[in-house]
C-alpha positions in Angstrom: 0.0 0.0 0.0 1.4 3.4 -0.9 1.7 6.1 1.8 -0.1 9.3 1.2 2.4 12.1 0.9 2.1 14.9 3.5 2.7 18.3 2.0 3.6 19.7 5.4 7.3 20.0 6.2 8.6 18.4 9.4 8.7 21.9 11.0 5.1 22.5 10.2 4.1 19.1 11.5 6.0 19.8 14.7 4.3 23.2 15.2 0.9 21.5 14.8 1.8 18.7 17.3 3.4 21.0 19.8 1.9 24.6 19.4 3.0 25.6 22.9 6.6 24.6 22.6 9.1 27.5 22.5 10.5 28.5 19.2 14.0 27.3 20.1 12.8 23.7 20.3 12.7 23.2 16.6 16.2 24.7 16.3 17.4 22.0 18.7 15.9 19.4 16.4 17.4 20.9 13.2 20.8 21.0 15.0 20.4 17.3 15.8 19.7 16.5 12.2 23.2 17.5 11.3 25.4 16.9 14.3 26.2 13.3 13.2 25.6 11.7 16.6 21.9 11.2 16.5 20.5 8.3 14.6 16.8 8.8 15.5 14.5 10.8 17.7 15.4 9.0 20.9 19.0 10.2 20.5 18.0 13.9 20.6 18.6 14.3 24.3 18.0 18.1 24.2 14.3 17.3 23.8 12.1 16.5 26.8 11.1 12.9 26.9 7.4 13.7 26.2 8.4 15.6 23.0 10.8 12.8 21.8 8.0 10.3 22.2 5.5 12.5 20.4 7.7 13.2 17.4 8.8 9.6 17.1 5.2 8.5 16.6 4.3 11.3 14.1 7.3 12.7 12.3 9.8 10.9 10.1 13.4 11.2 11.2 14.4 10.6 7.5 11.9 11.3 4.7 13.7 9.0 2.3 14.7 5.3 2.4 17.7 3.6 0.8 16.7 1.4 -2.1 20.1 0.7 -3.6 23.7 2.1 -3.5 26.2 1.7 -6.4 30.0 2.1 -6.1 32.1 3.1 -9.1 35.1 1.0 -9.9 37.5 3.6 -8.5 35.3 4.2 -5.4 35.4 7.9 -6.3 31.6 8.1 -7.1 28.6 6.5 -5.4 25.0 6.6 -6.6 22.0 6.0 -4.4 18.5 5.2 -5.4 16.2 6.7 -2.7 12.5 5.9 -2.1 10.0 8.5 -1.0 7.1 8.1 1.4 4.7 7.8 -1.5 6.7 5.0 -3.2 8.6 7.0 -5.9 12.3 6.7 -6.6 15.0 9.2 -7.5 18.8 9.3 -7.5 21.5 11.2 -5.8 25.2 11.1 -6.3 28.3 11.5 -4.1 31.5 12.4 -6.0 35.1 12.8 -4.8 36.3 16.3 -5.8 39.7 17.7 -6.5 40.4 18.5 -2.9 39.9 14.9 -1.8 36.6 15.8 -0.2 33.1 15.1 -1.4 30.5 16.9 -3.7 26.9 15.9 -3.5 24.9 16.0 -6.7 21.3 16.4 -5.5 18.0 16.0 -7.3 15.2 18.7 -7.0 12.5 16.7 -8.7 11.5 13.1 -9.5 11.8 13.2 -13.3 11.8 16.4 -15.3 9.6 18.3 -17.7 12.3 20.2 -19.6 12.6 17.4 -22.2 16.3 18.0 -23.0 17.0 15.7 -25.9 20.2 14.2 -24.6 19.1 13.6 -21.0 17.9 10.3 -19.5 15.9 12.0 -16.7 13.6 13.7 -19.2 12.4 10.3 -20.5 10.7 9.8 -17.1 8.5 12.9 -17.5 7.8 14.8 -14.3 6.4 12.7 -11.4 6.5 15.5 -8.9 8.8 18.0 -7.2 10.7 17.0 -4.1 9.8 18.6 -0.8 12.4 20.7 1.0 12.9 17.9 3.6 13.5 15.4 0.8 16.2 17.6 -0.7 17.7 18.3 2.7 17.8 14.6 3.5 19.9 13.8 0.5 22.8 15.6 2.4 21.9 13.7 5.6 21.8 10.4 3.8 25.3 10.9 2.4 26.5 12.2 5.8 25.3 8.9 7.4 26.8 6.9 4.5 30.3 8.5 5.1 30.0 8.0 8.9 29.7 4.3 8.3 33.0 4.4 6.3 35.5 6.1 8.6 38.4 5.0 6.4 37.5 7.6 3.8 37.2 11.4 3.9 34.2 12.5 5.9 33.9 16.1 4.7 31.1 17.1 2.3 32.4 20.4 0.9 30.2 21.1 -2.1 26.6 20.6 -3.2 25.5 20.9 -6.9 21.9 20.9 -8.1 22.7 18.9 -11.2 20.7 15.7 -10.4 17.2 14.9 -11.5 14.9 17.8 -12.3 14.9 21.5 -12.9 15.7 23.4 -9.7 14.1 26.7 -10.8 10.8 24.8 -11.4 10.9 23.9 -7.6 12.1 27.3 -6.4 10.7 27.5 -2.9 11.7 24.0 -1.8 15.2 24.4 -3.3 15.6 27.7 -1.5 14.4 26.3 1.8 16.8 23.3 1.6 19.8 25.5 0.7 19.0 27.9 3.6 19.0 24.9 6.0 22.4 23.7 4.8 23.9 27.1 5.1 22.6 27.4 8.7 23.5 23.9 10.0 26.5 22.8 8.0 30.0 24.3 7.3 29.3 24.5 3.5 29.6 28.1 2.4 27.3 29.7 -0.2 30.0 29.8 -2.9 30.3 26.0 -2.6 26.6 25.4 -3.6 25.7 25.7 -7.3 22.2 25.7 -8.7 22.2 24.5 -12.3 19.2 25.5 -14.5 18.2 25.4 -18.1 17.2 29.0 -17.6 13.6 29.5 -16.6 13.7 33.3 -17.0 10.7 34.1 -14.9 12.3 32.4 -11.9 15.7 33.8 -12.6 14.1 37.3 -12.5 12.4 36.3 -9.3 15.6 35.5 -7.4 17.0 39.0 -8.3 14.4 40.6 -6.0 14.0 37.8 -3.5 15.7 38.9 -0.2 15.6 35.3 1.0 17.3 33.8 -2.0 20.7 32.5 -0.7 23.8 33.9 -2.4 24.8 30.6 -4.1 26.3 30.2 -7.5 24.2 29.9 -10.6 25.1 27.8 -13.7 23.1 28.1 -16.9 22.8 24.9 -19.1 23.3 26.7 -22.4 24.4 23.9 -24.9 24.1 26.2 -27.9 24.4 29.9 -28.6 22.1 29.6 -31.6 18.4 30.1 -30.7 17.0 27.4 -33.1 19.7 24.8 -32.4 19.2 25.3 -28.7 15.5 24.7 -29.1 16.3 21.4 -30.8 18.4 20.4 -27.9 16.1 21.9 -25.2 12.6 22.0 -26.6 11.3 24.2 -23.8 13.5 27.1 -24.9 11.4 30.3 -25.1 11.5 32.8 -27.9 14.4 35.3 -27.8 15.9 33.2 -25.0 19.5 34.2 -25.7 18.8 37.9 -25.9 16.8 37.8 -22.6 19.4 35.7 -20.9 22.2 38.1 -21.8 20.1 41.0 -20.4 19.4 39.0 -17.2 23.0 38.2 -16.7 23.8 42.0 -16.5 21.0 42.6 -14.1 22.3 39.6 -12.0 25.8 41.1 -12.0 24.5 44.5 -10.8 22.2 43.0 -8.1 24.0 39.9 -6.8 27.2 39.4 -8.7 30.7 39.8 -7.4 34.1 38.1 -7.9 32.9 34.9 -6.3 29.3 35.0 -7.5 29.3 34.9 -11.2 27.2 33.1 -13.7 28.8 30.0 -15.3 27.6 28.7 -18.7 27.5 25.0 -19.1 28.0 23.6 -22.6 27.4 19.9 -23.4 29.4 18.8 -26.4 27.5 16.6 -28.8 29.4 15.1 -31.7 28.5 16.8 -35.0 25.6 18.6 -33.4 27.0 21.6 -31.5 30.8 21.0 -31.4 32.0 22.6 -34.6 34.3 25.5 -34.9 31.5 27.8 -36.1 29.5 26.8 -33.0 32.5 27.7 -30.8 32.8 31.1 -32.4 29.1 31.7 -32.0 29.3 30.7 -28.4 32.3 33.0 -27.8 30.4 35.9 -29.3 27.4 35.3 -27.1 29.3 34.9 -23.9 31.1 38.1 -24.5 27.7 39.8 -24.7 26.9 38.6 -21.2 28.2 39.7 -17.8 30.4 36.6 -17.3 33.2 35.0 -19.3 33.2 31.6 -17.6 32.3 28.4 -19.6 32.3 24.8 -18.4 32.4 22.4 -21.3 31.0 18.9 -20.7 31.9 15.8 -22.7 28.7 13.9 -23.4 28.0 10.8 -21.3 26.2 8.1 -23.4 22.6 7.4 -22.6 20.8 4.2 -24.0 18.4 4.9 -26.9 19.7 8.4 -27.4 21.2 9.2 -30.9 24.1 11.3 -29.6 27.8 10.5 -29.3 30.7 12.1 -27.4 32.8 14.5 -29.3 36.2 13.4 -30.3 39.1 14.5 -28.1 40.7 16.6 -30.9 37.4 18.3 -31.5 36.9 19.1 -27.8 40.4 20.7 -27.6 39.8 22.8 -30.7 36.5 24.0 -29.4 38.0 25.0 -26.1 41.0 26.7 -27.8 38.7 29.0 -29.8 37.0 30.1 -26.5 40.4 30.6 -24.8 41.6 32.7 -27.7 38.5 34.8 -27.3 39.6 35.6 -23.8 37.1 33.4 -22.0 37.7 31.4 -18.8 37.2 27.7 -19.9 37.1 24.6 -17.8 36.2 21.0 -18.7 34.1 18.9 -16.4 35.5 15.5 -15.4 33.2 12.6 -16.2 32.7 10.5 -13.1 30.6 7.5 -12.4 30.0 6.5 -16.0 30.2 2.8 -15.1 27.3 3.2 -12.7 25.2 5.6 -14.8 25.9 8.4 -12.4 27.4 11.0 -14.7 25.8 14.1 -16.1 22.6 13.4 -18.0 22.5 9.7 -17.0 20.2 9.7 -14.0 16.9 7.9 -14.7 14.8 5.8 -12.3 11.6 3.9 -12.8 10.0 1.2 -10.7 10.9 -1.3 -13.4 14.6 -0.5 -13.6 14.9 -0.3 -9.8 13.6 -3.9 -9.6 16.0 -5.0 -12.4 19.0 -3.5 -10.5 18.1 -4.9 -7.1 
């Protein structure tokens, strides 16, 4: 039997159960969520016994359950399939970063409605958006995972919203989750990146939202040609590139600084968007924006998708044109290909969960 999903957050549930408790009581609970010592409500000794017993009966300590965990061959990447209270599945990834610490790739939705032509997640359609507690608990899941493996580094230093879903289509829940991490962990705002295909109405919204956290923004661009981008990302709106360039300057004026700049992500698809003309068109577009930072991404194969990874020589030539144009170019490392945990490869259905188990 499937459990009906409560749309109330744990905090709202607590306030309904204990309306007379002082406001600091919930802060004690939130602190316990992240201190690494508590494994359940009975371990939260800062709470009165009556409160512990009450929350244990009514409020979930963890809003997600572990269905399966995969380990890459080099043990540098782990992927988890998590199950929600209403019986749906989604994926989250833990990756070793260049500092020898860990980056979490979190999901913001179960499935995705953006229909990016190269992406496995889009084949699921959109099941629903994740609640803020479900986003928060991806961090807590990996925190517990590392605690059980004391032989490896314990520090989670970065979070990227590059898993399943479009974060800007789940704006409020994403915002609430980030704010909780910034409050109760040692991750700084410049170590959290929200990657979006560019929902312009929501990008405009964050410019005037005093509660939007000062995290980094990455735009999944993939083409600097309006029509070609629409082929790659069918949900691209009219005049997207013109509007995005304008937004980037308003972002720079409002929120930008040396550490808070927009990064443009560009997935290289063999003989689709990786030619020299496309590189020159990209360079021209980026120079019209407020930022000169580009992250090129080699394509990770997805079953039943017609795309191939660009040749190494082609990638290098593409990058060189951008560098010669005076742009700051980086190339993303592909990690977790062997467990389908790399960029664009996350997809989960009940059928393939059963096949993997």
